[in-house]
N, C-alpha and C positions, 0 to 999 in steps of 0.2 A: 790712614790713608791719604794721601795729598790730594787737596780739592785743588785740581790743575782741570784745564778744559785744554782737551786734546783737537790739534787740528793736523791732520794725513794732508802730504805732500805726494805728488809725485815728478819721475825723472829724476832728479838731482837733490841732494841732501837739503832739509832745508835751510841749515845755514845759507847756502847757495842763494838759496829765496829770501833772504834777510829783510831786502828790499819793499820786496811785497806785502809783507807783516808789518814794518812801520818805518816812517818816512824817513829817508836819509838824513835831512837835517833836523830831525827832531834828536835822531842818535848823535849828529854832531852839537847840537848844544847843550843836549845833557852831558856828553863827554865831558866838555870843555868845563861845565858847573861843576860836577865832579871832580874832577883832576885840582880844581881851583879850593873846592869843601876840602877834600881829601890831606890836603897841605894846610889849613886855615887853623889855626891855635885859638881863632877867639868862637868859641861854643855858640856865642848868640847871632852873629853871621852864620856860620855855619848851617844852623837851624834856619834861619831866613833863607838862604841860598835854596834847604832843600821842599822847603813848604810854599814859597813863593816861585822859583822857576822850574821846581823838580815835581810840584804839585804832589809831594808825600807828606804825610799825617804823620806829625811829630807832636808829641806832647809837650809841655811846659816840663823845663828842666833836665833833658834830655842830652845826655852826653855821647858824640859822636866822638871815640879818639881817635888819633893819627890815621890815616891810611883805609879806613874804612871803605868799603867799595860797596854800594848800592846799585841794583842794578840799572845797566845805562839805557835800557831799550824801554823799560816798564817802570821807571821807579814811583809814577801815582798809584801802582798797586802794592806799596808799601805802607804801612799804618805800623807807628811803634806809639804806647804810652806814654803815661807822665813821669818824670824821673827815673828814666832807665839810662842803664848806661853799654855802650856797643864798643866791644874790646878794640882795640889794635888789630887791623890786615883782616879784621872779620870782611865775609862775601856777604848782600843778601840779593838773591835773586828771584826776581819774578818769573822768570823763564826758563825755558832750556829746548834747546835745538837739537835733536836726533837726526837718524837718517830719513826714514818714511813719516817722521811729523815732527809739530813743535808743540810746546807744551807753555799754558801761560796761567798762572795762578796768586793770589793775593797773600800777602806774608803778614801776619798781625802780630805784633808782640805787645803785650800787656803793660801796665804799668806794675814801676819799680823792680825789673827783670835786669838781671845782669847776665851781658853776654862776654865771656871770656877771650882773649886776642885770639886771631888766628882760625876762627870758626869760620862753618861756610852755612847757611840756612837756605835751604831750596826752595821753590817755590809752592807756594799752598799750604804752607805751614804754619801751625798757630801757637804758640810760646804764651800760656799763663801768666797771669800777674804771679807776681814775685819769685820766677822762676828762677833759678841759678843754670847757666849753662858754663861747663867746663871750657877751659880753652884747648882750643885746637878740636872740638868736636863738630860733627858731620851732622847737621839738625837736618834730618830727612822723613822725622813726623811729629804730630803733634807733641808737646812738650804741657803733661798737667801744671797745671796752677801752683807755685809753692815746692815744687820739686829740685831734686839738682839735676842734672844729667849731663854725660858726658859719653865721649869716644868715639869712636866710628866701628863701627856703626854704633851709632846712639845708643845707649841703655841709661834707665833709669837708677840711678846711685840710692838716690832717698828720696823716699815717698814725703809729701807735704807734713803728716806728721811723724815722720821719721826726723823729719830737719829739728821739727819744734822739740821734739824730743833733745835731740843734740845740743839745740838753743838751748835750754832747759839747764843740762847736765853741763854748758861751759859756766851758765851764771854760779851755780852752786860752788863750782872751784874757785 
C-alpha cells in the first residue's frame, strides 16, 4: 500500500482546485527549474538545482538522466539516496489529483538504485537500496531492497537472494 495523505474535495475535480493546494508562483518557479534541469547535461549542476531550488534530497553521485521529470508541485517530497541512476524520461510523482480527492506522498529512492528509462514512480512509494527497476515500469507499490522489478503492473522478477545467485552464476561463466 502506498503511503499517501488523502484530501477530499467538493464541487469541481481536484485539479481545478490546484492553486488552493499549492501556490501558483511555486509551481511556475518549479516548472522553470525542472525544464532547465531536464535538458542540462552537467550532472553536478542538475543536482544543485534540485537540492537548492527545489529542496529535493539528492545523494552524492546520483545521476538524473536527460528528460527526468520530478514532481512539479511537491518536489521537496522526493528523496533519492547516493550513487543512484534515474533513467531517461522517468517521471517521479509526489501527488495525484483525482475527481473527488487529491493525494500527496513522499517518494523515497534508496542508495545505488537503478531506475530504467521511461518508468513512472507514483506518490508514497519507497524503493529499497540496491533495487533495479526495469525500463517502462509503473512503480505503484514499494520495491524491496536488492530486488529486480518490472512491468505494468509492476512485479518482482527476482528477489534480493535470486539476484545474488544470478550474479554468482555470471562470475563462474
